[in-house]
N, C-alpha and C positions, 0 to 999 in steps of 0.2 A: 724447016728453017735451019740453016747451018749453025753450027755451034759458035763460031766466031762472031757471027752477026748477033746472036743472042747475047753474047758477052758485051758487045758494043752498046746494045740497047739498054741492058741492065745497068752498066756503069754510067751511061749518059743520064738515065732516069734517076739514078742515085745522086749524081752530082747536082742535077737540076732541083731535086727535092731538098737537098741540103742547103743550097744557096737561096732557094725561095723561102725556106723556113727561117733562115738566119738573117737574110738581108731585106725582107719585105717590110714596108712601112706599116705600122699598126693601122688597121682600118682601111688600107688601100687595097684595091683589087688588081692594080697594075704592077707587074714585075719591074724591078729596077733594071735599066739598060746596062748598068755596070755589072750587075749580077749575071745577066745573060751573056755578057762578053767573057765572063770568067768560067763559063762552063767548059770543061776540058774537052779537047778534040781527041777522039779515039781512032787511031790508025789501024787499018786492016792487018798490017803485017806485024803489029806489036804482039809480044808474047805475054799472056796473062795467066800462064799455067799455074803460077804460085797462088794467085788470087782465086782461080777457078780450077781446082784439081780435076784431072780427067776422070770422069765417072762413067765413061762409055762402057767399061767392062761390066758394071753393075746392071746395065741395060741390055747387055748382049746375052741372048739365050744360050749361047755355047758356054758361057761362064757360069751359068746357073745349074743347080743340080737337076739332072734329068730324072723323070719318073715321079710317081706319086710317093708321098711319105710312107714309111714302113707302117703297115697296118697294126692297129692296137688290138685286133681280134685275138683273144686267148692270151693276153699279156699276163694273166694270172697263172697260166699253166707252168708246172715245174719244168726245168730245162731238160730233164731226162724223158719227158713225154714225147712219144712219137706222134707227129702231126699228120693227119690224113685229110685231104680235100675230098669233096663229094664226087661221085661218079658224074661224068659229063655226057653219058649216053642216055637219051630219053628212052623211057620204057612205056609202051602202050599198056602193058599189064599193070604196072604200078600206077600210072596215071589214071587208068580206067577204074582201078580199085578205089582210089581216092575219090574220084567223081561219084562213084556209086555209093560209097560209104556216107558221104555228106550230101548226096542228092543235089549236086551242084548243077545249076542250069548252064547250058552251053554258052550263053552270052557272058558268063563269068570265067570261063576257062582261061581265056587269054590274059586276064589281069591277075591270076594267081599262079605263083611259081612253086616249084618243089625241088628239094635236094635230097639225096639219099646216099647211104653207105652200107656195105655189107659188114656185119659185125656179129660176133658170137656173144650173145647177151646171157643166155641161161647156162653157159658152161657145158653144153653137150657137144656132139661131134658136127653139128650143122651150123651154118651161118644164117643169121636172120638179117632183116633190113630195118634200119632206123631211118625214117623219112622226116624231113622238116618241111612244113608247109608255110608259105609266106605270101601274104596278100590280104586284100580286104576281107575275104571270107575266113581267114585264119589268124589274123594278127590283132593284138591289143597292146595296151600300154605296158603290160607286164611281159610280153614276149609273143611267141608264135605257137603253132600247133605241131605236135610230134606224133608219129605213129610207129609202133613196133609191128612189123609185118612178117609173116612166116611164108617164105617162098615154097617150102616143101608141102604146104597145105593150101595150094591154090591161092597164094598171096592173102591168106586170111589175116585179119587184123587182130592181134593179140591184145593190144592195149593202146589207148589214146591218151595223149598228154596235152596239157595246156601250160601256158606261162614258160615255154621252153626258150632258152637263149643259147645260141651256139658260141663256141664249140662245146661238145659234150665229151667229158673225160671219162672213158670207160676203164675202170681199174682192172689190173691183172688178177688181183686176189679176189676169188669168187666165194671164199669161205664155205665151199661145199655147196653153194647155191648159185644164184645169179651174180654177175659182176656188179659192182657199185657204179652208179652214174653220178658224176659231179658236174654241176653247171652253175651259172650265175642266176640268182633270183632277184628280181627288182619289181618296181611298180607298187601301186597302192599307197604311195606316200612314204614308203620305207626306203632306207638306203639299200644299195646293192650289196649282196652277200653271197658267199659260196654255200651250196647245200649239197648233201649226199642223199641220193635216192637209193633206198635199200630194197632188196628183193625178198619176198616171203615164200618163194618156191613156186609161185604162180604169177604174181604181178609185182610191179614196183609201186612204192608209195607215190602219191602225187607230189608235184613240185611244191605246192602250198603246204603240205604236211611234212616235207623233208626237213631233217635237222641240219642246222648250220654246221659248217666245218671250217675251222680256223686255219689249219696248216696243211697244205698239200705237197710240201716240198719233198717229202720222202716217199710219196706214193708213186708206184710204177703203173703205167698203163698207156693207153692209146687215145688220143684226142681225135674224134671224128667231126665232120662237118665244120672244118676250120675256114670255110670260105668267108670272104668279106662281103656281106650282103649289100651294103651300101655301094661299094665299088662295082659290084656286079650290076646293080641297077643303072649306074652311070654308063658302064661299058656295053650293056645289053647282053652280057655273057651269062645267060641263065636259061633254064627250061621252064616253060609254062605247061599247064594242063592241056593246052591246045596243041602241043607238039606231038 
């Protein structure tokens, strides 16, 4: 319907309602003929721009902001943190190791996805892999499943984590041992908080046992797995264990 036609209809309806409400005889169902005659006539070429400001711009897609809102993933990270997104090349070796470790049946491969980054966790000369597993087999109210994998040892799994939320902030300071892992902890009815997973020379403490950390503003490090998991699900931009 054209915009001017809509204006004519709205003004005519408003005039009719006003006259009917004010000029009707109490208890009568019939409109006054005089009232009907007083309904104003709206001409097509009249300009009612003052009464109806032109709002066409607000309905025009070109005038609206394009693209999705900025992701809130990792909003807690300090500004100096380097942000790294996951690798986008599927790996038969990584996927196969995950499937074998959890004995996952083939009918579940397609519905479970995985993300991974290369990162030096134990402060040696070699990079390890930290993988994040997302899907019905690996997700809960408190987060997802994480795996520390060792490529130099036939992709051996060094440690399994639960309650993992991305991104994971890997600190530069290893204190002569492994680097600290900072992430959000949530679920179980408790509020969301940042926690620090420390390394004992062999393994990290669990997410549930990690100590809260209040301030990360002065910590240097690299944030891995900075992907927006919800946006990926909508766009289909992710890898599954069937890839």
